Every structure is written in structure tokens, then in C-alpha cells.
BALO-244245 format. One record per residue: x, y, z negated of N, C-alpha, C, O, CB in turn. Coordinates in steps of 0.2 Angstrom, whole numbers, plus 2048, in hexadecimal, padded with zeros to 3 digits. Glycine has a CB too. Layout:
BEGIN
XYZXYZXYZXYZXYZ/...
//
This chain:
BEGIN
8616E01C985D6E41CE8616DF1D48676DD1D485E6EE1CF/85A6DE1D885C6DC1DF85D6E21E385B6E81E28566D81E3/8606DF1EA8616E41ED85F6DF1F48606D91F38666E81ED/85C6E31FB8596E01FE85F6DC20385D6D82078556E5201/8656DD20186A6D720486A6D020186D6CB2038716D9202/8666D11FB8676CC1F78606C81F88616C21F786A6CF1F0/85A6CA1F98556C71F98546C41FE8556C62048506CA1F9/8526BE1FD84F6B82018496BA2048446BC20084D6B21FC/8496BA20B8436BC20F83C6B720E83D6B220B8456BA217/8376BA20E82F6B720C82F6B121182C6AC20F8286BD20D/8326B02188316AC21C8356A421883469E2188336AF223/83A6A721683D6A221483B69D20E83A69720D8436A5213/83A6A32088376A120383169C2058306972028346A61FE/82C69E20A82769C20C82869420E82468F20C8256A0212/82E69321383068C21583168820F82E68220E83668D21A/83768B20A83968720583268420083267E1FF83C68C200/82F6881FF8296861FC82668020282867A20082268E1FB/82368120782067C20A82467720A82167220881D67E210/82B67720B82D67020A83066C20383466820283366F20E/82B66F1FE82966D1F682366C1F582066B1F082B6731F0/81F66D1FC81766B1FC8136711FA80E6701F88156651F7/8166761FA81167D1FB81067F2008136842028126821F6/80D67C20480C67E20C80568120D80468421380E679211/7FF67F20A7F868020B7F66872077F76882017F3678209/7F468B20C7F36922097EC6912067E768E2087F3698210/7ED6961FF7E86971FB7E369E1FD7E56A41FE7EB6981F5/7DC69D1FE7D86A22007D46A31F97D269F1F67D46A0207/7D36A91F77CE6AC1F47C96AE1F57C96B41F77D06AE1F2/7C36AC1F47BB6AE1F67B86B11EF7BA6B01E97B66A61FA/7B46B41F17AE6B51EB7AC6B01E57AA6B11DF7A86B71EE/7AC6A91E97AA6A41E67AF69F1E37AD69A1DF7A76A21EA/7B66A01E57BB69E1E27C069D1E97C06A01EE7BA6981DE/7C66981E57CB6971EA7CA6911ED7C968C1EB7D26971E6/7CC6921F57CC68B1F97D468A1FB7D868E1FB7C868C201/7D66851FB7DD6831FD7DC6802047DA67A2057E067E1F8/7DE6822087DF6802107DB6822147DD68521A7DE67A211/7D46822127CE6852187C86852117C868220B7CB67F222/7C36882167BD6892117BA68220F7B568320B7B768E215/7BB67C2137B86762117BA67320B7B76702077BA671215/7C16752087C46712027C06741FD7BB6781FE7CD673201/7C16711F77BD6711F17BF6791EF7C467C1EF7BF66B1EC/7B967B1EC7BA6841E97BD6811E27BB67C1DF7B16891E6/7C36861E17C76861DB7C568C1D77C56911DA7D06861DC/7C368C1D17C36921CB7CA6921C87CE68E1C87BE6921C5/7CA69A1C67D269C1C37D46961BF7D96931C17D26A31BE/7D16931BA7D268D1B57D46871B97D86831B67CB68A1B0/7D26861BF7D467F1C57DB67F1C57DF67A1C47D16801CD/7DF6861C67E66871C97EC68C1C47EB6911C07E468C1D0/7F16881C57F668B1C37FC6901C77FF68E1CC7F86861C0/7FD6941C58036991C98086971C58086971BF8036A21C9/80E6931CA8136901C88186931CA81E6911C981268A1CA/8186981CE81D69D1CF81B6A31D38166A21D782469A1D2/81E6AA1D381C6B01D78226B31D98276B31D58186B61D5/8216B61DF8286B81E38256BE1E581F6BE1E782C6B31EA/8296C31E48276CB1E882C6CB1EB8326CA1EA8266D11E4/8296CF1F282F6D11F782C6D81F98266D91F98306CC1FE/8326DD1FA82F6E51FD8356E620283B6E420282F6EC1F5/8316EA2068356EE20C8396F32098376F62058316F0210/8406F320E8436F920A83F70020C84070520984B6F920C/83B70021283A70721483270521682F70A21683F70B21B/82E7002178297002188236FD2138236F721382A6FD21E/81F70120E81C6FF2098176F920B8166F5207818706205/8156F92128116F32148166EC2148136E721780D6F621B/81C6EB2138206E62128206E320B8226DD20A8256E8214/81C6E820781A6E41FF8166DE1FE8106DF2008176EA1FA/8186D91FC8146D21FC8166CF1F781B6CE1F48166CD202/8106CC1F58126C61EE8106BF1F180C6BF1F580C6C61E7/8146BA1EF8126B31F28126B11EA8156B31E58186AE1F8/80C6AB1EB80D6A71E380C6A01E78096A01EC8066A81DD/80F69B1E480F6941E380B6931DE80B6971D98156911E1/80668E1DF80068E1DB7FE6851DC8006831E17F96931DF/7FC6821D87FB67C1D67F467A1D47F367D1CE7FF67A1D1/7F06761D67EA6751D27E96711CE7ED66D1CD7E66741D3/7E46701CA7E366B1C57E36631C77E465E1C47DC66C1C2/7E26641CE7E165C1D27E965B1D67EA6591DC7D965B1DA/7EC65C1D37F165C1D87F46601DE7F865D1E17F16581DA/7F26641E07F26661E67F766D1E67F76701E17EC6681E9/7FB66E1EB7FF6731EA7FD6781F17FB6761F68076711E9/7FE67F1EF7FC6831F480068A1F380468B1EE7F56831F3/7FF68F1F68036961F77FC69B1F77F669A1F88086971FF/7FE6A11F47FB6A51F78006AD1F78046AF1F47F46A51F4/7FC6B11FD8016B51FF7FB6BB2007F66BB2038066B3205/7FE6C01FE7F96C61FE7FF6CE1FD8046CE1FA7F36C61F5/7FE6D22018026D91FF8006DB1F97FC6D81F68016DE204/8026E01F78016E31F08036EB1F28076ED1F68056DF1E9/7FE6EF1EC7FF6F61EF7F96F81F27F36F51F18066F71F4/7FB6FC1F57F67001FA7F56FD2007F27012047F77071FC/7F86F52017F86F22087F46EC2067F36E72097FF6F020B/7F06ED1FF7EE6E51FE7E86E42027E46E82047EC6E31F6/7E96DD2057E36DC2097DD6D72077D96D420B7E66D820F/7DD6D72007D96D21FC7D36D81FB7D56DE1FC7DD6CF1F4/7CD6D61F97C86DA1F57CA6DA1EE7CA6D51EA7C16D81F7/7CB6DF1EC7CE6E21E67CA6DE1E07CD6DB1DB7CE6EB1E6/7C46E11E07C06DD1DA7C16D71DA7C56D51D57B86DE1DA/7BF6D21DF7BF6CB1DD7C56C71DD7C66C21D97BB6C81E2/7CB6CB1E27D06C81E37D46C91DA7D76C51D77D46CC1EA/7D46D01D87D76D01D37D66CD1CC7D96CC1C77D86D41D3/7CF6CD1CD7CB6C81C77CE6C21C77D26C01C27C36C71C8/7CD6C01CB7CF6B71CE7D76B61CC7D96B11C87CE6B51D8/7DA6B91CF7E26B71CE7E56BA1C77EB6B91C67E66BB1D4/7E16BD1C37E36C01BC7E06B91B77E26B81B17DE6CA1BB/7DE6B71BA7DA6B31B57DD6AB1B77DB6A61B37D16B31B5/7E16AA1BB7E66A51BC7EA6A41B77ED6A91B47EB6A71C2/7EB69D1B47F169C1AE7F769B1B37F86981B97EF6941A8/7FC6A01AF80369F1B280869B1AD80869D1A78066A71B5/80B6951B18106901AC81768F1B281868A1B580B6881AA/81B6941B28206921B982368D1B982568B1B38246951BA/82468B1BD82B6861BF8316891C083368D1C48296831C6/8366851BC83E6891BD83F6861C384268A1C78456861B7/83D6801C583F67E1CD83F6801D184267E1D683D67A1CF/83B6861D183868A1D683C6921D783C6971DB83068B1D3/83E6901D28426991D284769A1D68486A01D884769A1CB/84A6961D98516961DE84D6981E484F69D1E785568D1DF/8476961E68466981EC84769F1ED8496A11F28406951ED/8456A51E88466AA1E984D6AE1EA84F6B41EC8426AC1E4/8526A91E88596AD1E885D6AC1EF8636AF1EF85D6A91E3/
//
């Protein structure tokens, strides 16, 4: 069980991920996912792999609940997807949930220590 004293803050994990090349934000739209901006190629779930996910919870504020995904594309690019979860999710639930649930997961052990 982890306590708030032992949890690494979201900002620190994001900085560590960026240092490992996962600095571009992924945005999910109805037509697919974009890496960095809407001018990038459009990726479908099968074009992506979730290589790690991290969950964060605030002690007293449900708005602090978030999940951070480290994601790699089939063409070798890296990025991250950040979203609130629970009541405060800011994604269109139907498109987001259908998309993210279809992305394969193949966790990389070397990213595990970033969340400790």
C-alpha cells in the first residue's frame, strides 16, 4: 500500500518521462490519436502500445485523481497521455474509453522506477 508521503508527484514523473523521450502529448479525437499536434499522423489503437501507466490520487480532493500513460507508436515515436479519471475525467467518455481500451499493453520494466 502506498501512502501520500511515498508517492512521487505527477510533475516529477512527467519530467522523468520527458527525459526518456516521452515528452510529446498524445491527444485522442474521434478519428484517432495525434502525437504532439493535430498535424501529426493519425494513430489508431493498434498503432500504439501502452508501455507504462501511473495513477495519482489526491489526499482530499477527487479532482486530483489522474492517470498518466507512457505510449510508443509503431513508427518509433514516444509520448504521453494524461487524463483525470473518475468523476472529473475531461475526455469524451465514449470515444476515449473505446480507444484507450483497444490500445495493447506491453509494460517496460525500466519505466517502473519513475513512479517510486
